[in-house]
N, C-alpha and C positions, 0 to 999 in steps of 0.2 A: 491173491495177495501180491504177487510179483507184478501183475499188470497194474494194480493201483499205485504201487510204489513207482514204477517206471513212468506211468502217465502223469502222476502228480509231480515227479521230478522234472519231466520234460516241460510241463506247463510252467512250473516255477522258473526254470532256466530261461525259457523263451519269452514268456509274457511278463514275468514279475521282476526279473533281475535288472533289466535295463531301466525301467522307470524308478526302481528302488535306488539304483546307483545314481541316477540323475537327481533324485530328491536329496540323497546324502551329499552330492556335489554342491547343490544349491545351499544346503545347510552349512557346509564347510565354507563356502564363499561368504555367507552372511556372518559367520564367526570371524573370518579374516577381515572383512570390511568393518566390523564393529571394533576390532582391535586397532585397525588403522585410523579410524575416526577418533578413537580415544587418544591415540598417540598424536594425531594432528592437533587435537584440542590442547593437549599438554604442551606441545611445541608452540602453539599460538600464545599460550599464557606466558611462556618464558621468552618469546620473541623480542619484546621491548628491551629486556635485560641483555639478551644475547646480541642485539643489534649494536649496543654500545661497545661490546668486546670485539665483534666481527662486523664492522660496518660495511665492508666490501661484499660479504657473503649474504648477510641477512638485511634486506632492505624493507623497511616498514612503510615507506612513503609518507604521506600526510596523515596517516591514521594515528590517533592519539594512543598512548600506552594504556589508558583506562579502557578504551574501546577494544583494544586487542585482548586485554586480560579478560574482560567480561565475555567477549565472543568466544574466547578459548574455553572458558568455563561452560558456556552454553553448548559448544560443540562436543566437549568431553561428556557432558551430561547426556547429550543425544546418543553418543557412542555407548555409554553405560546402559541406557534404556534399550538400545538395540541388542546389546549383549544379553541382557535379562530376557528379552523377548526370544532370542535365539535359544537360550537354555529352556524356556517354556516349550518352544516348538520341538526342540530335541527330545524332551521328555515325552511329548505326545507321539512323536515318531517312534521312539523306543517302545512305548506301551502298545502302539499299533503293531509293531513288528512282533512283539511277544504274543499278542492276541492272534496274529496271523499264523505264527508258528504253532501255537496251541491248536488252532483250527485244523492245520495240516496234520498234526498228530492225531486229532480226533478222527479225521477222515481215514487215516492209515489204520487206526485201531478198529474202527467200524468196518473197514474193508476187510481186515483180517478176521473179524468175527463172522462176517457173512460168507467167507470162503470155506 
């Protein structure tokens, strides 16, 4: 029983923790990028109005206000879709983690029954 606990703990620590933390890091990066894309789209929607207040800071160039507003709506929509996708992937990762932990518990229980 002790051997199965130690070997399973060592296996999880050495072979599973690194890739799992990497996957969680990628998921966190996707969430942050989705939020930044949404914020960029919102800023692009308000850029024509803000350029009249702060003409030295916000320069829209020769792009029309309608094009900026519509592209800002499109970019925000893309960010919202990415955020929804991130939630879906996060749920799948969570359910996979729970299944893996239950599998580990089954191994430990069966290892203790056989001892």
